[in-house]
N, C-alpha and C positions, 0 to 999 in steps of 0.2 A: 386319607381314603386311598385304597389301592385299586388301580384299574386292572381289570382282567381282560387279556386279549381274547377275542372270539371271532370266528369266521361266520357266525350266525347272521343270516339275512332276514330272519323271521318268516321264512317260507315253511320250513319244518314239515316236509312231506317226504316219506321214505319211498324211493323208487323200488317197486317189488322185484324187478329184474336184477338189479345190482345190490339191493340192500343198503343203498346210500341215500342220504338226504339230497334232494334235488337243489336245495339252496346252498348248502355248505360243503357237501361231499363227505360228511362224516357218517360213520355207522351209528346205529342206535346206541350201541355200547359205548362208543367214543363220546357221544353226546352226554350220556349218563355219567360217564367217568370224568367229564370235563371239570367239575367242581373240585375234584380231589387231585387233579394233575398239577404239577408244578408249572410255573411260567415257562421254563425251558422246554418241558415236555409239550406244552401247548404250542409253542412257537415251532418246534420241530414237526409236529403233526400238521400245523397250518402250512408249512412249507411244502408238504407232500400233497396237499389237497388238489391243487391245479392239475397235477398228473392224473388224478382219478377221473376228471372230466374228459381228459384226452383218451385214457384207456377204456372208458365206458361211454361210447358215443350215444347210447340210449339215455344216459344220465344228462348229457348236455342237451339232447333233444327234449327231454322231459322238462328241463329248466326253461328252454326257449318257448315251449308250448305254454308253460305257466306264465311266463312274462307276456306272451301274446294275449292270453286270456285276460290278464290283469289290465293290459293296455286297452283292450276292447271294452272292458267293464268301465274304465275311466271315461272313454269316449261316450259311451251310452249315458253315463251319469251326467256328463256335461250337457247333453242334449235335453235331458229332462228338466234341468234347472233353468235353461234359457227361455 
């Protein structure tokens, strides 16, 4: 079985301002093309993704807001079960 490299964090939300996924930093086109890319192409793209979060401060802020919302949701969930 072949393992495919992926930057996906299962957040899958496109930031409207940048057009990039707030989870992985890929464009919708790159996400769609992922299955037909070669492993070297995937690795090359993955190497460039961190720079996108630096170049697009709004993207990093959107990801941080998502992370905060999920953390708050987990805290609320724990209180209900207790």
